[in-house]
PDB file of N, CA, C and O in Angstrom, chain B, residues numbered from 101:
ATOM      1  N   UNK B 101      96.812 128.550 152.245  1.00  0.00           N
ATOM      2  CA  UNK B 101      96.728 127.586 151.170  1.00  0.00           C
ATOM      3  C   UNK B 101      97.946 126.675 151.135  1.00  0.00           C
ATOM      4  O   UNK B 101      97.844 125.512 150.743  1.00  0.00           O
ATOM      5  N   UNK B 102      99.094 127.196 151.542  1.00  0.00           N
ATOM      6  CA  UNK B 102     100.313 126.374 151.542  1.00  0.00           C
ATOM      7  C   UNK B 102     100.200 125.205 152.512  1.00  0.00           C
ATOM      8  O   UNK B 102     100.739 124.130 152.248  1.00  0.00           O
ATOM      9  N   UNK B 103      99.517 125.397 153.613  1.00  0.00           N
ATOM     10  CA  UNK B 103      99.370 124.301 154.581  1.00  0.00           C
ATOM     11  C   UNK B 103      98.520 123.175 154.015  1.00  0.00           C
ATOM     12  O   UNK B 103      98.696 122.015 154.390  1.00  0.00           O
ATOM     13  N   UNK B 104      97.602 123.507 153.118  1.00  0.00           N
ATOM     14  CA  UNK B 104      96.776 122.464 152.496  1.00  0.00           C
ATOM     15  C   UNK B 104      97.612 121.549 151.602  1.00  0.00           C
ATOM     16  O   UNK B 104      97.274 120.380 151.421  1.00  0.00           O
ATOM     17  N   UNK B 105      98.691 122.074 151.049  1.00  0.00           N
ATOM     18  CA  UNK B 105      99.523 121.271 150.156  1.00  0.00           C
ATOM     19  C   UNK B 105     100.315 120.208 150.906  1.00  0.00           C
ATOM     20  O   UNK B 105     100.885 119.313 150.281  1.00  0.00           O
ATOM     21  N   UNK B 106     100.360 120.288 152.223  1.00  0.00           N
ATOM     22  CA  UNK B 106     101.031 119.258 153.005  1.00  0.00           C
ATOM     23  C   UNK B 106     100.222 117.964 153.019  1.00  0.00           C
ATOM     24  O   UNK B 106     100.755 116.894 153.314  1.00  0.00           O
ATOM     25  N   UNK B 107      98.962 118.065 152.704  1.00  0.00           N
ATOM     26  CA  UNK B 107      98.131 116.868 152.618  1.00  0.00           C
ATOM     27  C   UNK B 107      98.319 116.256 151.235  1.00  0.00           C
ATOM     28  O   UNK B 107      98.029 116.895 150.224  1.00  0.00           O
ATOM     29  N   UNK B 108      98.797 115.036 151.192  1.00  0.00           N
ATOM     30  CA  UNK B 108      99.173 114.391 149.928  1.00  0.00           C
ATOM     31  C   UNK B 108      98.009 114.318 148.935  1.00  0.00           C
ATOM     32  O   UNK B 108      98.195 114.525 147.736  1.00  0.00           O
ATOM     33  N   UNK B 109      96.838 114.031 149.430  1.00  0.00           N
ATOM     34  CA  UNK B 109      95.693 113.887 148.531  1.00  0.00           C
ATOM     35  C   UNK B 109      95.344 115.207 147.846  1.00  0.00           C
ATOM     36  O   UNK B 109      94.949 115.217 146.681  1.00  0.00           O
ATOM     37  N   UNK B 110      95.490 116.316 148.564  1.00  0.00           N
ATOM     38  CA  UNK B 110      95.166 117.620 147.992  1.00  0.00           C
ATOM     39  C   UNK B 110      96.268 118.055 147.026  1.00  0.00           C
ATOM     40  O   UNK B 110      95.987 118.604 145.961  1.00  0.00           O
ATOM     41  N   UNK B 111      97.523 117.805 147.407  1.00  0.00           N
ATOM     42  CA  UNK B 111      98.646 118.257 146.587  1.00  0.00           C
ATOM     43  C   UNK B 111      98.745 117.509 145.258  1.00  0.00           C
ATOM     44  O   UNK B 111      99.072 118.104 144.231  1.00  0.00           O
ATOM     45  N   UNK B 112      98.461 116.209 145.279  1.00  0.00           N
ATOM     46  CA  UNK B 112      98.625 115.420 144.059  1.00  0.00           C
ATOM     47  C   UNK B 112      97.348 115.337 143.234  1.00  0.00           C
ATOM     48  O   UNK B 112      97.402 115.087 142.030  1.00  0.00           O
ATOM     49  N   UNK B 113      96.219 115.541 143.863  1.00  0.00           N
ATOM     50  CA  UNK B 113      94.912 115.535 143.201  1.00  0.00           C
ATOM     51  C   UNK B 113      94.701 114.310 142.317  1.00  0.00           C
ATOM     52  O   UNK B 113      94.670 114.402 141.090  1.00  0.00           O
ATOM     53  N   UNK B 114      94.556 113.160 142.977  1.00  0.00           N
ATOM     54  CA  UNK B 114      94.287 111.917 142.263  1.00  0.00           C
ATOM     55  C   UNK B 114      92.816 111.767 141.880  1.00  0.00           C
ATOM     56  O   UNK B 114      92.480 110.932 141.041  1.00  0.00           O
ATOM     57  N   UNK B 115      91.952 112.553 142.476  1.00  0.00           N
ATOM     58  CA  UNK B 115      90.514 112.414 142.225  1.00  0.00           C
ATOM     59  C   UNK B 115      90.153 112.930 140.836  1.00  0.00           C
ATOM     60  O   UNK B 115      90.652 113.962 140.389  1.00  0.00           O
ATOM     61  N   UNK B 116      89.290 112.203 140.177  1.00  0.00           N
ATOM     62  CA  UNK B 116      88.855 112.611 138.846  1.00  0.00           C
ATOM     63  C   UNK B 116      87.662 113.560 138.915  1.00  0.00           C
ATOM     64  O   UNK B 116      87.466 114.381 138.019  1.00  0.00           O
ATOM     65  N   UNK B 117      86.880 113.450 139.959  1.00  0.00           N
ATOM     66  CA  UNK B 117      85.695 114.298 140.087  1.00  0.00           C
ATOM     67  C   UNK B 117      85.995 115.514 140.950  1.00  0.00           C
ATOM     68  O   UNK B 117      86.654 115.400 141.984  1.00  0.00           O
ATOM     69  N   UNK B 118      85.521 116.655 140.533  1.00  0.00           N
ATOM     70  CA  UNK B 118      85.718 117.888 141.292  1.00  0.00           C
ATOM     71  C   UNK B 118      85.051 117.796 142.661  1.00  0.00           C
ATOM     72  O   UNK B 118      85.533 118.378 143.633  1.00  0.00           O
ATOM     73  N   UNK B 119      83.951 117.068 142.732  1.00  0.00           N
ATOM     74  CA  UNK B 119      83.230 116.896 143.998  1.00  0.00           C
ATOM     75  C   UNK B 119      84.114 116.202 145.038  1.00  0.00           C
ATOM     76  O   UNK B 119      84.142 116.612 146.199  1.00  0.00           O
ATOM     77  N   UNK B 120      84.825 115.167 144.634  1.00  0.00           N
ATOM     78  CA  UNK B 120      85.704 114.453 145.556  1.00  0.00           C
ATOM     79  C   UNK B 120      86.897 115.300 145.966  1.00  0.00           C
ATOM     80  O   UNK B 120      87.327 115.254 147.119  1.00  0.00           O
ATOM     81  N   UNK B 121      87.431 116.070 145.033  1.00  0.00           N
ATOM     82  CA  UNK B 121      88.553 116.951 145.359  1.00  0.00           C
ATOM     83  C   UNK B 121      88.132 118.021 146.352  1.00  0.00           C
ATOM     84  O   UNK B 121      88.860 118.309 147.301  1.00  0.00           O
ATOM     85  N   UNK B 122      86.965 118.609 146.141  1.00  0.00           N
ATOM     86  CA  UNK B 122      86.462 119.633 147.050  1.00  0.00           C
ATOM     87  C   UNK B 122      86.221 119.049 148.434  1.00  0.00           C
ATOM     88  O   UNK B 122      86.493 119.711 149.435  1.00  0.00           O
ATOM     89  N   UNK B 123      85.721 117.835 148.508  1.00  0.00           N
ATOM     90  CA  UNK B 123      85.511 117.183 149.802  1.00  0.00           C
ATOM     91  C   UNK B 123      86.842 116.985 150.523  1.00  0.00           C
ATOM     92  O   UNK B 123      86.916 117.185 151.735  1.00  0.00           O
ATOM     93  N   UNK B 124      87.885 116.599 149.807  1.00  0.00           N
ATOM     94  CA  UNK B 124      89.206 116.422 150.418  1.00  0.00           C
ATOM     95  C   UNK B 124      89.754 117.752 150.913  1.00  0.00           C
ATOM     96  O   UNK B 124      90.358 117.814 151.984  1.00  0.00           O
ATOM     97  N   UNK B 125      89.551 118.806 150.149  1.00  0.00           N
ATOM     98  CA  UNK B 125      90.003 120.142 150.570  1.00  0.00           C
ATOM     99  C   UNK B 125      89.266 120.579 151.822  1.00  0.00           C
ATOM    100  O   UNK B 125      89.874 121.134 152.737  1.00  0.00           O
ATOM    101  N   UNK B 126      87.968 120.338 151.873  1.00  0.00           N
ATOM    102  CA  UNK B 126      87.179 120.728 153.040  1.00  0.00           C
ATOM    103  C   UNK B 126      87.587 119.943 154.287  1.00  0.00           C
ATOM    104  O   UNK B 126      87.670 120.511 155.376  1.00  0.00           O
ATOM    105  N   UNK B 127      87.839 118.650 154.136  1.00  0.00           N
ATOM    106  CA  UNK B 127      88.279 117.850 155.281  1.00  0.00           C
ATOM    107  C   UNK B 127      89.650 118.294 155.784  1.00  0.00           C
ATOM    108  O   UNK B 127      89.871 118.393 156.991  1.00  0.00           O
ATOM    109  N   UNK B 128      90.554 118.556 154.872  1.00  0.00           N
ATOM    110  CA  UNK B 128      91.885 119.021 155.269  1.00  0.00           C
ATOM    111  C   UNK B 128      91.801 120.388 155.941  1.00  0.00           C
ATOM    112  O   UNK B 128      92.494 120.642 156.925  1.00  0.00           O
ATOM    113  N   UNK B 129      90.959 121.260 155.414  1.00  0.00           N
ATOM    114  CA  UNK B 129      90.794 122.591 156.007  1.00  0.00           C
ATOM    115  C   UNK B 129      90.210 122.497 157.413  1.00  0.00           C
ATOM    116  O   UNK B 129      90.647 123.200 158.324  1.00  0.00           O
ATOM    117  N   UNK B 130      89.228 121.630 157.579  1.00  0.00           N
ATOM    118  CA  UNK B 130      88.631 121.465 158.906  1.00  0.00           C
ATOM    119  C   UNK B 130      89.650 120.912 159.888  1.00  0.00           C
ATOM    120  O   UNK B 130      89.686 121.324 161.048  1.00  0.00           O
ATOM    121  N   UNK B 131      90.471 119.988 159.433  1.00  0.00           N
ATOM    122  CA  UNK B 131      91.495 119.421 160.313  1.00  0.00           C
ATOM    123  C   UNK B 131      92.523 120.484 160.721  1.00  0.00           C
ATOM    124  O   UNK B 131      92.936 120.540 161.879  1.00  0.00           O
ATOM    125  N   UNK B 132      92.931 121.325 159.765  1.00  0.00           N
ATOM    126  CA  UNK B 132      93.869 122.403 160.091  1.00  0.00           C
ATOM    127  C   UNK B 132      93.239 123.414 161.048  1.00  0.00           C
ATOM    128  O   UNK B 132      93.893 123.892 161.976  1.00  0.00           O
ATOM    129  N   UNK B 133      91.964 123.737 160.815  1.00  0.00           N
ATOM    130  CA  UNK B 133      91.285 124.696 161.671  1.00  0.00           C
ATOM    131  C   UNK B 133      91.156 124.157 163.089  1.00  0.00           C
ATOM    132  O   UNK B 133      91.379 124.885 164.056  1.00  0.00           O
ATOM    133  N   UNK B 134      90.796 122.878 163.215  1.00  0.00           N
ATOM    134  CA  UNK B 134      90.661 122.280 164.543  1.00  0.00           C
ATOM    135  C   UNK B 134      91.999 122.250 165.270  1.00  0.00           C
ATOM    136  O   UNK B 134      92.057 122.502 166.473  1.00  0.00           O
ATOM    137  N   UNK B 135      93.067 121.945 164.555  1.00  0.00           N
ATOM    138  CA  UNK B 135      94.392 121.925 165.164  1.00  0.00           C
ATOM    139  C   UNK B 135      94.774 123.318 165.675  1.00  0.00           C
ATOM    140  O   UNK B 135      95.349 123.447 166.756  1.00  0.00           O
ATOM    141  N   UNK B 136      94.456 124.358 164.901  1.00  0.00           N
ATOM    142  CA  UNK B 136      94.742 125.727 165.317  1.00  0.00           C
ATOM    143  C   UNK B 136      93.859 126.137 166.483  1.00  0.00           C
ATOM    144  O   UNK B 136      94.305 126.837 167.392  1.00  0.00           O
ATOM    145  N   UNK B 137      92.593 125.697 166.456  1.00  0.00           N
ATOM    146  CA  UNK B 137      91.667 126.041 167.521  1.00  0.00           C
ATOM    147  C   UNK B 137      92.080 125.388 168.852  1.00  0.00           C
ATOM    148  O   UNK B 137      91.994 126.019 169.905  1.00  0.00           O
ATOM    149  N   UNK B 138      92.524 124.135 168.802  1.00  0.00           N
ATOM    150  CA  UNK B 138      92.955 123.428 170.003  1.00  0.00           C
ATOM    151  C   UNK B 138      94.190 124.061 170.621  1.00  0.00           C
ATOM    152  O   UNK B 138      94.333 124.083 171.843  1.00  0.00           O
ATOM    153  N   UNK B 139      95.079 124.574 169.789  1.00  0.00           N
ATOM    154  CA  UNK B 139      96.321 125.159 170.312  1.00  0.00           C
ATOM    155  C   UNK B 139      96.068 126.502 170.992  1.00  0.00           C
ATOM    156  O   UNK B 139      96.875 126.931 171.818  1.00  0.00           O
ATOM    157  N   UNK B 140      94.962 127.176 170.661  1.00  0.00           N
ATOM    158  CA  UNK B 140      94.680 128.459 171.291  1.00  0.00           C
ATOM    159  C   UNK B 140      93.885 128.323 172.579  1.00  0.00           C
ATOM    160  O   UNK B 140      93.827 129.267 173.367  1.00  0.00           O
ATOM    161  N   UNK B 141      93.273 127.167 172.808  1.00  0.00           N
ATOM    162  CA  UNK B 141      92.476 126.999 174.032  1.00  0.00           C
ATOM    163  C   UNK B 141      93.230 126.233 175.074  1.00  0.00           C
ATOM    164  O   UNK B 141      92.710 126.000 176.166  1.00  0.00           O
TER     165      UNK B 141
END
């Protein structure tokens, strides 16, 4: 969860709708997962 806070949009939460915030969290999580996956292959 700490790595997600490095993304400014997730850490500051400017979105008013929970749907938009969840989408930002999911995109950041996917980006972190892909970065970890690429480093292992």
